[in-house]
N, C-alpha and C positions, 0 to 999 in steps of 0.2 A: 429662484435666484439665490445663490449661495452668498453668505456674508463674507467680508474680506478676510477674516481670520480663517474661515474654512478654505478659501482659495489658497491662502498662504501655506496652510498645512497639507492639504490634499493635492494641491498643485493643478488639478484638472477638474473640469466640470464632469459630473457623473455621466458615464457612457455605458455602464453595464447594469445599473440598477434603475432602469426606467419602469420597472414594475412597481406595484403598490408597496413593496418592501422598502424601496429607497427612502421615501419620506420619513419612515420610522427610523431607519438607520441614520439618515441625515440629522435628525433631531438629537439622537443619542450622540452621534459624532460631534455635533456642535458643543454639547455640554462637556464632552471629554476634552476637546481641543482647547476650550477656554482655560482649562487648568493644565494643559500639556506643557512639556518642556519646550522652550523656544528653540527652533531649529537654528543651526549655524547660519550666520549671516554671510551671504555671498553676493558680491557685486557682479552682475552680468551685464556687460556693456554690449553695444551693437557693433560687432566686428565680423569679418569673414569667417573666423574660426567658430564663433558662436552660431553663425548661420549654418555651417556645414556639420557641426557635431551631431552625433546620433541623439535622438530625443531621450533615450534611456540613459546614455552616458551623461547628458546634460543634467538630468534629474539627479543622477548619482553624485555629480559634483556639487549640486545644490545642497545635498544631504551631508556633505563634508568628506566624501571619499573620492579618491582618484581611481581612474580606470587601471587595473592591474591584470585582470584576466582577459583573455582574448574574446572580443565581442564579434563573433562571426556566425552565430546560430540563427537560422531562419525560424519562422513560425512553425512550419511543419516539423522541423527537427526537434524543436522544443516540445511540440505536441507529441512526437513519437516517443521521446524519453519519458514524458509524463504518463502517456498511455501505457507504456510498458511497465511503469511502476505500479499502476493500478491493476492492470491485467485481469480480464474478466474470468479467467480460469483460477484466479488466485485463491478463491474460497473452497476449492476442491477438497483439501484435506480436512476441513472443518464440517463438511457436509454430513458425514456420518454421525459425529457427536451431536450436531444440531438436530438432526432427524430423531435421534434417540431421546433427546431431552424433552421435546414437546410435540413431535410429529410433524407432518408436512404442512399443515395449515399455519402453524407458527412460523415455520421456515419461509413460506411463500409470502405471507402478508407482512411478516417482519421486515422483509427486504423492501417492500413498498413503503412502509413507514419510515425506515431509515433513509431511503432515497429522497422522500419528501423533505425531511429535515436537512439532509445533506445539501440540497439546493440552497437553503437559506445561508448555510455556512459558506458555500461556494460563491454565491453572489457577493456576500460581504468581503470574502477574501479577495475576489477578483477586483473589487473597487479599491480596496486598500493597496493591493499589489500595483495597480496603475499609478498610485501616488508615491509609493515607497518601493521602487524596483531595486531592491538590494538582495544580495545572496543571503544575508542574515534573516531576511523575511520575518517570520513569526515573532521572534524575540525582539527584533528591531522595532516592529510595529507596536508591540506591547509597551516598549519603553516610552514611545511618544504618546500613545493613546491613553495610557494609565495615569498620566500626569506626573508632576515632579515628586509628589509624596510617595506614591506607590509604584511609580514606573521602574525604578531600579530593582526593587524586590520582585515585582511581577515579571520583569524581563529576565532576571536571573533564573527564576523558577521555570519560566517558559523555555529558556535556552537549554537548560539541562534536561527537562522532560523531552524536548524535541530531539536533542542529541541521543539520549538513551533510547528513545523510541525508534529512531532511524537505525541505530546500531542493532537493536533487537530485531528490527525488520529484516536486516541482512541475515541474521540467524534464522528467522522464520522462513525466509525463502530458501535458504540452504537446506533446512530441515525438510521442507515440502518437496524440493527437488530430489533429495536423497531418498525420501520415502517413496516417491513415484518411481524412481529408478529401481529401488528395491523390489517393487511389485512387477515392473517390466521384466526384470531378470527372473523372478519367480514364475511368471506366466510363460516366458520364453523357454524355460528349462523343464516344463512339464506340469506346472501348477502345484498347489499345495497337496492336492489329492494324488497327483502323479509323481510325487517325490522331487518336485522342483527345488531349486536352491533359494532359500530365504536367508538373505544376508544377516549375520549376527550383528550385535551392537558395535563391536570393534570395527567391522567393515563399514557399517553405516556411518560411524563417526569419521572414518577416513574419507568416505565420499563427501561428507559434509565439509570437512576442512579443505579438501582438494577443490571443491566448487568455489569456496570463498577465495582461495589463492588465485584461481583462474580469473575470477571477476576482478580482483585487485590488479593483476597483471594487465588485463585489458584496459582497465581504467587509468593505467599509467601512461597510455598513449594519448594523443591529442583528442579533444572532445569530439572532433569531427568523426573520429573512428567509432566512438560510442554512438554518436548520432546515426551513422550509417548502419550499424548493427541494429539499432532500434527502429529504423525505417523498415528493415527486414522484419523486425518483430511485429510491426503494425500489420503488415500483409500476412505474416504467419498466423497472427491471432484472428484477423478478420476472416481469412479463408478457412482456417481450421475451425473457427467458431461456427461459420455457416455449415460446415460439414457435420459438426456434432449436433448443433441445434436442429437442423433440418433432417439430417441423415439418420440419427439415432431413433427417433419415433417412427420413421418410415421403415427401417429395418426390423424394428421390434415386432415380434409375432403377436404380442398382446400388450395392452397398456392399461394403466390404472384409470379409474373413472374420474371425472372432474370433481365429483363430490369428495372423493378420497384426497385428491390433491389440494383442494381449496378449503375444505371444511373439516377434515379429519384431525382431531387433536388427541394426542395420547402421550402420557408421560411413562417413564420406565424407572421408577424409584429403586427397584431391585437391582438394576444394572448401573444406574448413575449415582445412587445414594441420595438423590434429591427428592424430598417428599413435598416441598412447597411448589405448587403449580405456578404462581407468579415468578418465583425464582427460576424455575425451569424454563419459562418463556423468555426471561431475560437472557439466560445462557444460550438459548436457541437463537436469539436475535443477534448474538455476537458475531455469527457468521456474516451477516449482512454488513455490520459495521466494519469488519475486517476486509470485506470486498471493496468497500467504498472509502479507502484511505489512499493517500499518496498524491492527491492532486496538487498539494503544495510544492511538489517537485518543480513545477513551472516557475514558482517564485524563487526557488533556490538557484535557478539558472538565469535569472534576469540580468546579471552582470555579464553574461556571455551571449545574450540574445539581442539581436538588432531590434530597435524600437520596442524594448521590453516593457515600457509603460503601457503598451497596447497589446502586444503579442502575448505577454505573460497571462493577463486576464483571459484572453481568448482561448489559450491552451487549457486553462483551468476549467472553464465552463464547458468547452467542447468535450473534454475527457470525461467529466461527470455525466454528461448526457449520453455519450456512446457506451461507456462502461456500465452504467446503471441499466441501460436497455438490454445490452447483450448479456450481462450477468444474470438478470432476472430470467431471460429466455433460456439460458443454459441450465439454471436451477429447475425451471419448469420441465425442460426436456428430460433431465435426470429423473425427476420425481414421477413423471408420467410413465417412464420406461422401467420402473421397479417391477420385477416379476414376483418376488416373494419377499416381503418386508422382513420377516423373521430370519430368513436364510442369510440376509446381508451381514448379520453380526455373528454368524456361526463360525467359530474358530476352525471348524473342519471343512469350510468351503474352499473354493479354488484360490482365494486370496488370503486365506488364513484369518478372515474376519478383520484384517488390518487396515483395509482401505475400501470403504463402502462404494464410492463412485466407480472404482475399478471393477468391483463385483457386479454392479449394475450394467456397466458396459460389456463386461465379459458374458453375462447372462444373455444379453441381447444378441450378440454375435454367435454365441454357442447354440442358442435355440434355433437360429435361422440357418446358420451354415455349418453347425457342428464343429466349429473351429474357433480358437481364440485369437487368430492372427489379426483380425480387424480391431479387436480390443487393444492389442499391443500397439498398433499403428496410432489409434486415438490417444493412448496414454503417452506415446512419444510426442505427439502434438502438445499435449498438456505439459509434459516435462520441458519442452522447449520454451513454453510460456514462463515457467518458473525460472529457467536459466536467464532469459532476457529480463525478467522482473528483478532478480537479484543483482544483475549487472547495473540496472538503472537505480536501484535503491542505494547501492554503494556510491554512484555518481552524486546523488543528492546529499548523502551523509558526509562525503568528503567536503562538499561546499559549505555545509553548515558548520562543520568543525573548523574549517578555514576562517569563516566569517567570525565565529565566536572567538577564535584565537586572535584575529585582527583587532577585536575589541577588548582583548586582555581578559577574557572570561574563562580560560582554561590554563592550568599549570603548564609551565614551559611553553607559553604561547609563541615566542619567537621561532621555535622549532617548527611548529605546525603551520605557520604562515608562509613558509618558504615555498616558492613555486618552482616547477621544473623550468630550467633556463630556456628550453626550446619550445615545449608545448604549453607553457604557462598553466600547468595543472597543479593543484595542491597535493603533490605526491607525498609529502611528509605526513600531512593529515590523513591521507588515504592509507599509507603503509603502516603507520603507527597504530591507528585504531583498528585496522583489520587484524594486525598481529595480536592486539589485546583481545579481540573477539574470538580468534582461533584458540587462544590460551584459555579463555573463559569456557569455551565449548567442551573442553576436556572433562569438565565436571558436570556436563549436562545430563549424561545418563544416570549418574548418581542422584542428581537433583530431581530428575523426572520420576525416578523410582519412589522417592520420598513423597512427591506431590500426588502420586497415584494412591498413596495410602491415606490421604486426607479424608476422603469420604468415609472410609472404614473407621478411622479414628473418631470422626464426628458421630457416626452411628453408635459407637461404644460410649461416647460421652453422653449422648441423649438417653441411651439405655440405662446408664448409671444414674442419671438425674431422675429418671422416672421411678427408680426403686426407692428413692427418698421422698 
């Protein structure tokens, strides 16, 4: 039985944390709520309107906000957008670096460890989402749970970290999609060995910016349009995922042993510049962490979802379960299908050593059919995943910027809070921040070149220090 102050703050009895983790969370939550900021007092009388109002909208009103966005999303549509944001092919570009840092064992088991701890975060987030179904989500929750002393500062930090993270996520998906398309074009025009076209940095950057613009334009329409596209995305990923996970090992003429996949640990300090094995393992596990983010998108959409106090948490947990399972199976399929580990990173191979998963897939089809057509088709499936993912990340980012502006947390907030008169979309928040991201991306190539020199500089510093 929850205490009265817990019921007031969380609003509902726990429905998602019926596992052992809930009593622990409940105890912590009680101590936090005791010192929390008192929520806005709202008198809710018994009248027909109160009886008919959506439960999510009712809770939103209790939190002091009025319904401005269109609340017309179903559970499956919210699930579809969240599912697309997570996207189990999303870790494809990081597969090569992670494999190089610490070998397949770190890659495979790191994913299991990250998945285990992600469930704890997911359960907690689902329960809080059921009580605070607002578009602001994380920073709003922080403001209330951190108490009156630390709430404002913690909320401000969380809000800006969340905003910057989402904006960076847009860039990450645009980069991944551009890189995949670059390799598709290379393989389609003859491969690196056959004189194929490898898009230079200027063309790569143009693809990057064009993708962001397309995503922004599509997000300018009603949310139902985005939801429809993401429903397609779910089936695209599920069917494509089964094709890759089951088909790739079956087509492969040879596979790696289970001992190699699950127990082989190998660092490559001469290639990575990392001599510390623990640090190499940490960097290798970053792939898994990158694969399992984005489930908070369901929380960002709660003000546009019917019964968001229940459908939001359901979308969070179901997406974690499906993506973590499919994602691990995908990484296993890739690792088992490696033909020659050393050849994957050879700059003279068919993909110029630029995209390890593409080389794995190409080797499988080339050895079986003496053709790379199948690899191109698989890469097109993966590229589609990045396209849908970027589209969904922008959807969530626009909502966070809108919510933060509504609370006065961003300069020129009145501009970013304006909604489209017909679609009720935060189009100003969308267009302004996407334009900023596109502008920022123009310096990415220069910045990336500098970052690539960091390991070399570190080696020089270490060498100099040893001389003394």
